[in-house]
KESE-397757 format. One line per field, with one value per residue (C-alpha): z, y, x; residue in three letters. Coordinates in steps of 0.001 Angstrom, whole numbers, plus 500000, padded with zeros to 6 digits. Example, Ala and Ser with C-alpha at 12.3 -4.5 7.8 and 13.67 -1.06 7.14 Angstrom:
<recs>
z: [507800 / 507140]
y: [495500 / 498940]
x: [512300 / 513670]
aa: [ALA / SER]
</recs>
This chain:
<recs>
z: [656041 / 658569 / 656625 / 653322 / 654904 / 656173 / 652694 / 650527 / 653028 / 653539 / 650785 / 648452 / 650044 / 653485 / 652422 / 650181 / 652809 / 655379 / 652938 / 652364 / 656066 / 656466 / 653694 / 654251 / 650839 / 649524 / 649099 / 646464 / 646422 / 642763 / 643287 / 641097 / 637711 / 638246 / 640783 / 643830 / 643655 / 645980 / 645231 / 647148 / 647166 / 646892 / 647254 / 644433 / 642418 / 642357 / 642578 / 641625 / 642507 / 640746 / 638630 / 635063 / 633240 / 629736 / 628083 / 625153 / 624720 / 626381 / 629197 / 631013 / 633099 / 635832 / 636464 / 639367 / 638288 / 639904 / 637953 / 638495 / 635772 / 635918 / 633783 / 631925 / 631422 / 629007 / 627515 / 629640 / 629550 / 630992 / 631631 / 634329 / 634731 / 636237 / 634096 / 633325 / 630537 / 628987 / 629598 / 626120 / 624782 / 622048 / 621611 / 622901 / 620486 / 621085 / 624014 / 624596 / 627086 / 629951 / 632820 / 635791 / 636957 / 640079 / 639311 / 641768 / 640249 / 636616 / 636982 / 638160 / 636069 / 632475 / 632213 / 629072 / 628533 / 626042 / 628096 / 629710 / 631859 / 633297 / 633989 / 635962 / 637861 / 638635 / 639961 / 641863 / 644773 / 646945 / 648404 / 644923 / 644115 / 647437 / 646815 / 643299 / 644707 / 647142 / 644290 / 643398 / 639991 / 638431 / 635173 / 635877 / 633347 / 632218 / 629365 / 627152 / 626077 / 623570 / 625970 / 625278 / 628704 / 628920 / 627651 / 625857 / 628107 / 627497 / 625765 / 628110 / 630542 / 630896 / 633379 / 635915 / 635533 / 637271 / 636398 / 637368 / 636668 / 639491 / 642365 / 644966 / 648472 / 650355 / 652470 / 652812 / 649080 / 648332 / 650837 / 649393 / 645897 / 647021 / 648614 / 645327 / 643420 / 645941 / 645697 / 641875 / 641447 / 643768 / 642135 / 638691 / 639999 / 641429 / 638102 / 636165 / 634434 / 636238 / 637826 / 641381 / 640165 / 639346 / 635777 / 635399 / 634315 / 635978 / 636478 / 637259 / 634356]
y: [559307 / 557245 / 557772 / 556819 / 553695 / 552702 / 553111 / 551671 / 549489 / 549546 / 551013 / 548943 / 550495 / 549366 / 545818 / 545260 / 546715 / 544281 / 541391 / 542442 / 542326 / 538975 / 537222 / 539226 / 540857 / 544272 / 546832 / 549489 / 552654 / 553593 / 556812 / 557987 / 557087 / 553764 / 552056 / 550003 / 546688 / 543812 / 541813 / 538550 / 535503 / 531842 / 530000 / 531358 / 532653 / 536237 / 536742 / 540153 / 541448 / 544590 / 546048 / 547273 / 549221 / 548675 / 551708 / 551508 / 555252 / 555940 / 553427 / 551546 / 548396 / 547661 / 544154 / 542609 / 540258 / 538076 / 536813 / 534603 / 533870 / 530396 / 528140 / 525810 / 522492 / 520839 / 523497 / 522432 / 524996 / 525076 / 527427 / 527133 / 529308 / 529007 / 527853 / 530364 / 531129 / 533186 / 530674 / 529199 / 531404 / 528971 / 526738 / 528072 / 527391 / 523964 / 523250 / 520680 / 520533 / 518241 / 516621 / 515379 / 512793 / 514643 / 515482 / 518365 / 520099 / 519237 / 520608 / 524027 / 524688 / 524619 / 523172 / 523408 / 522145 / 520808 / 517680 / 515854 / 513633 / 516642 / 518503 / 515526 / 515334 / 519035 / 518938 / 515679 / 517872 / 518448 / 521652 / 523179 / 522276 / 523731 / 527026 / 527282 / 526691 / 529572 / 532088 / 533321 / 534435 / 533069 / 532997 / 531135 / 529938 / 529339 / 531712 / 532595 / 536062 / 536673 / 538598 / 542247 / 543308 / 541479 / 541993 / 539262 / 536499 / 534650 / 531298 / 528666 / 531160 / 531233 / 532926 / 531613 / 534152 / 535084 / 537896 / 539013 / 542141 / 544682 / 545481 / 542705 / 544161 / 541023 / 540105 / 536465 / 536084 / 537685 / 535439 / 532311 / 533458 / 533833 / 530374 / 529004 / 530354 / 528752 / 525385 / 525450 / 526410 / 523647 / 521130 / 522055 / 521114 / 517842 / 516793 / 517771 / 520884 / 523578 / 524165 / 525424 / 527993 / 531458 / 532771 / 534919 / 537880 / 540861 / 540611 / 544315 / 545406]
x: [400945 / 398959 / 395731 / 397376 / 398824 / 395400 / 393931 / 396714 / 398568 / 402335 / 404489 / 406633 / 409726 / 408592 / 407701 / 410714 / 413036 / 411644 / 412101 / 415722 / 416453 / 414718 / 416643 / 419864 / 419646 / 420627 / 417867 / 418574 / 416495 / 416440 / 414527 / 411691 / 413191 / 414951 / 412711 / 413593 / 415418 / 416263 / 419402 / 419631 / 421860 / 420987 / 424261 / 426424 / 423464 / 422167 / 418394 / 416987 / 413518 / 412320 / 409514 / 409222 / 406545 / 405196 / 403636 / 401254 / 400905 / 397577 / 398032 / 400746 / 401085 / 403611 / 404925 / 406797 / 409548 / 412204 / 415207 / 418230 / 420812 / 422344 / 424523 / 422173 / 423974 / 421582 / 419300 / 416330 / 413507 / 410016 / 407113 / 404432 / 401347 / 397892 / 395007 / 392282 / 389843 / 392650 / 395423 / 395696 / 398486 / 399373 / 402356 / 405639 / 408462 / 409969 / 407665 / 404946 / 402081 / 403040 / 401148 / 403130 / 400596 / 399446 / 395786 / 395401 / 398449 / 397709 / 394175 / 395392 / 398491 / 399616 / 403104 / 405191 / 408700 / 411204 / 411936 / 409011 / 411222 / 413091 / 409834 / 408559 / 411851 / 411755 / 408201 / 408644 / 409744 / 406655 / 408129 / 408410 / 404818 / 403665 / 405488 / 404054 / 400558 / 401104 / 401346 / 397831 / 399116 / 402253 / 404174 / 407399 / 409940 / 413485 / 414174 / 417090 / 418187 / 415382 / 413136 / 412409 / 413646 / 416941 / 420420 / 422330 / 423610 / 426863 / 426533 / 425133 / 423601 / 419821 / 417520 / 415048 / 412260 / 409002 / 406632 / 403146 / 401135 / 401077 / 403425 / 403633 / 403527 / 402567 / 405627 / 404597 / 404145 / 407512 / 409305 / 407661 / 408676 / 412297 / 412083 / 410697 / 413698 / 416052 / 414307 / 414141 / 417802 / 418937 / 416597 / 417953 / 421391 / 420121 / 418573 / 421701 / 420368 / 422392 / 425776 / 426095 / 428628 / 427325 / 427719 / 430843 / 428783 / 427144 / 423370 / 423002 / 420830]
aa: [MET / GLY / VAL / LEU / ARG / GLN / ILE / PHE / GLY / PRO / SER / ARG / LYS / GLU / VAL / TRP / GLY / LYS / LEU / SER / ARG / GLU / ILE / GLN / ALA / GLN / TYR / ILE / ASP / GLY / GLY / PHE / TRP / ASN / GLY / ASP / LYS / VAL / ILE / ALA / ARG / VAL / GLY / GLU / TRP / THR / VAL / THR / LEU / ASP / THR / TYR / THR / VAL / SER / THR / GLY / LYS / SER / SER / ALA / THR / TYR / THR / ARG / MET / ARG / ALA / PRO / PHE / ILE / ASN / LYS / ASP / GLY / PHE / ARG / PHE / THR / ILE / TYR / ARG / LYS / SER / ILE / PHE / SER / ASP / ILE / GLY / LYS / LEU / PHE / GLY / MET / GLN / ASP / ILE / GLU / ILE / GLY / ILE / PRO / THR / PHE / ASP / GLU / ARG / PHE / ILE / ILE / LYS / GLY / ASN / ASN / GLU / PHE / LYS / VAL / ARG / GLU / LEU / LEU / SER / ASP / SER / LYS / ILE / ARG / GLU / LEU / ILE / GLU / MET / GLN / PRO / ALA / ILE / TYR / PHE / SER / VAL / LYS / ASP / ASP / GLU / GLY / CYS / PHE / SER / THR / THR / PHE / PRO / GLU / GLY / VAL / ASP / GLU / LEU / TYR / PHE / GLN / VAL / MET / GLY / VAL / ILE / LYS / ASP / PRO / GLY / ARG / LEU / LYS / SER / LEU / TYR / ASP / LEU / PHE / ALA / GLU / ILE / LEU / ASN / GLN / LEU / CYS / ARG / ILE / GLY / SER / ALA / TYR / GLN / ASP / ALA / PRO / LYS / TRP / SER / SER / ASP / ARG]
</recs>
């Protein structure tokens, strides 16, 4: 085990278990078939960290994701991801490309949203921008229930959603991601796009 740890680093179970203790979350050992899961709280909201695998027959890819359902007051949605030579994924339905007027941030990220004013309000928080910058790869959005890997939400409930290819085993990165969710959820309340109350619905899916 010591040799394997030296080669591959700490296991997901070890890192995610440590994260759970640090943020006072629940660590669920899903075994071989279901996969591990961390269920944390931010105020009244439930934040879930897990992985999922997409198979294309001959190959498969595993993604780390973090999710938090919340009551969306005004239908505000956005997507943020890092620029790259492959970053032009086309227009997202109902979304426009937005710059927030901070050159260092605008140069590194593609920001899409259905309300430019709200996007600027959201990202006016320097702590949020700092936490986004800390993620070497990021696809972060508010999404409805049209994703392939979600069940139907009640009316008015959307999901704060992060995903990235691979299994994140960097404890610092995971903690900063949890902090980002906390900051975003609270900022959405401050700008009038979310309620502090949790959705009356189970997020265990």
